[in-house]
N, C-alpha and C positions, 0 to 999 in steps of 0.2 A: 492548719491557713491561718487559722485568727493571730496566733501565736508569731506566724512568720511577717501577717500585717504589722502587727503592733511593734514588730519589728526594726522594721524599715519607717513607718514614724518616726520614729524615737533616733534612727539614723538621719532622716533627714531633715529632723528636728533639729538634731546637733550637728550636721553638717551648718543648716542654716544659722546658728547662734554661731559659728566658731567664725563666720565673716561679719565683722564689723559695718556698721553703716557705712556706706560711701555716696560720696558725691554723685555718683553716673547711674544712680538710682531715683537720682531727684529729678522732677520737670523744671522745679523753681530753687535757684542757691541763694541763700542770706550772705553778703556779701561787706563785711565791715572796710571802712574807711574812716578817714579821719577829714574833718575838713579846716584844718588851720596852718595849711605848708600850699603856697604859691604856690603854682607850676604845675604841683607834684599833684594835688588833693585840695578843692576846695568850691566855695559853694560860693555860685551870682544868681543872682534873680530867684531863687529857689530851685536853681540848677547844678550839679556835681559839675566838677570839670578839671582837667589835668592829668597828666603822664600815666598817675596811677589810674584813674577810672578809663582813659581808653585805652592802657593795658586791659585792666579785669573785663571789658566789653569783648573786647577782640578774642580774649582768651575763654570767656565765657559762653561766645557764639562757636567757637570752634567745639565746643565740647555741649552742643546743641539746646544749652540751658539760657531760663531767664535767669535777671538779676533781682534783687531786692534789696535795695543799699541797705544798711546800718552804720550811724554815724555813732563814732567810737571816740575815744580819746587815746595817747598812747597808753595812758594805765591800764586800759583794758582789752589793751591786741592780745592777751594771753585769754584774759579769762573765757569773753566770748565765746571762744572754739572749746574750752575745758567744762561749760558751764550749758553749752550744746545752743548759744544763742546766735552765733553765725558758724555759715559751711567753708567759710573762706575768711582772710585777713590780708587788706591788700594795702600797709600802714607804713610802705617803705620799709620794712622789717627785716634785717639783718638776722645773718642765722649765728648762733653762738651755742655752744653746749650745754648752756643750763636752760636755755629754750627747749631742744631737743629731747630734756628729759619729759616735759609736759604737752608738747605740742610735734607736728613732722612739718616737712617744709617742703613745698615745690620750685624747683628754680635751680637756683635763680635768676631772675628774668631782665636782672640788670646789677656788672657790679661799677663798684663807685669807688671812691675814698673818701677821708675827713679831709675837713680843712676848717682853716678859723677866720670868724672876722672879728674886728673891734673899731673902735671909733677912728677916724682919719688923725686923731691928735698922737693915736698911741700904735702908727703904722709904725716908726722905728724903733720903738720896742719891745715890738714883738713883732718876731720876722718867721719865730717857727712854732713847735709843740716844747720844747722847750724854753721857751721863754713863758710858758705859762705858771710855771715852777713858783708858787706864791702866791698867784692870783685865782681871783674868783671867777670862775665859766658856769656858765649855767646848765644844768642837769634838768630835764624832760623827765619827770616819773614816765618811768616806764620802758625809758631808753635804753641803752647801754654805753654811749658815749664817751662821759664824762668818765665812766670807771676803768674803759680802754684806755684814755690817758693818764690816768695817775693809779693802777692794776699794770697795765701791760706795759707802757710808756715810761714808768716810775716816775713819772712828772707830777711833785707834790703841791698838782692844785687843787682849789678847795672849790667843791661841787655845791653851790647853790640851788636847790629845789624848786623848779616849775613847771605847774600844771600844764603848760602848752607853751610853742613858741611867741607867741604874741606878746606873754607876759616877761620872756626873755630879752624879748626887742626894747622892752618898756623899761627892764630892770637896765641894762647896758645905756638908754638914752639917759636915764637919770642917774647912773655912777654906780647902782649897789652891786653890778660885775662889772668886769675885764673884757670879756671873750664870749665870742656864742660857738660853739664847737659840735660841727654834724660833716652828714657828708656832702659833698658841693653841689649836690642836687638839688638837697633843700635849704645850704644857703644862698644860691642863684633865687629861690627865689622868695627867700624874706626881701631879697636886695630890691627885688622890683615892688614891693609895700611902699604905696605912699609913706612921705615923710623920713623913709627911714634913711641914714647916710651911717653908711658902715664902710670899710676897707677890708676886701679879698685878702688875705696874706697869701696864698698860694701857696700852702703849705701841706703837700701832697703824702698823707702816711694813714695807714691802716687801713686795709682793703675791707671794704663793704659789700658783702654780698645780700643785695635784697633780691629777696622770696617772697612767697606766696605761703602762708600760714595757713594749715590745716591741722583738721582734727588726728589725733595719734592713730594711727596701726588701718589707715586708710590709705591703701597701697596702689588701687587702682585707681583713685582720684588721683593720687601725688602723679603714678604716671602718665596719665590722661594728660594731663595741667603741661609737663612737659613735652608730651608729642607738639603740645598744640605751642608750647614754647619754639620750642623748635621749626613748625612751621612759620611763627610770626617772624624768625630773625632770617628765614630761608626765602621768604616772600617778598619782602623788603618794608614790612610793615614796620619793624622795632628802627632802621633808620628813617621811618618816615616821622614815626610820633617823635624821637627823639631828637630831630631838628626841630620839627613843630614846636617842641615846646623848649628847648636848649638852646636851639641854633644862634641865638643872639646874645648869650649868654657868658660866652669866654669859655664854657665848657668844651676840652678837647673831644671832638665828634668824630676825629678822621680815623678809627678806626674801630669798627663794630662789627663783632661776633659770638656766635652762640656762646652762653658763657658752661662752665662747666658745672654740670649740676651737685644739687650733696646725693641725688640716690633715692630712693624709696625703700624703705622696708618697716 
């Protein structure tokens, strides 16, 4: 009998160890966000606002959890998951094969495209991604936008590193760079900042599958989030939030449907 109990204990321990820690087991989730992206994720009077903030609040509430915010930069969005500081990352992060090697993704919760912002004086010479050849573009460390232009589009642009988009705006203002390229939602937000005078090119390229970063192996948590995202679109919340934050931005919101998920594995 004693041997049987020992075996059962070992079996249960093994079963428990086989399942990685999941967000479904927690009452409070640490949600990593950025505060440098107007309309998407920004801080005003000590309170976080934006599309990503509202989406995170909705999805985490559907899971029956509380939120504790963790403010990060783009360069931290993978590290905070791999080192256990955050449970989820809502940093307007797109899915890439390289990122999937170290973290998993729930969603996407929105599908967007890249665009380009330039100084008004350059709007006639930079009208497409190909016109970025030989020109300096901003590369926010931790993002993959510049690399997608250079590697995927094979446009020989010159990536100039910056810690965040506020520095990008300063660099394009004083002539250190020629263009800022990122997804259209982020650009729409940047153009709302006081003192920013930039022209949006309207060059739709490179699909951006905006997703939630989650720790590697948390299949249960990923599946719960995907169900919540589906509900967000089905009950009209997604349409309402997109219109709330981007309805006056010029972004085409005529067709809003549930994105095709990456799948949880």
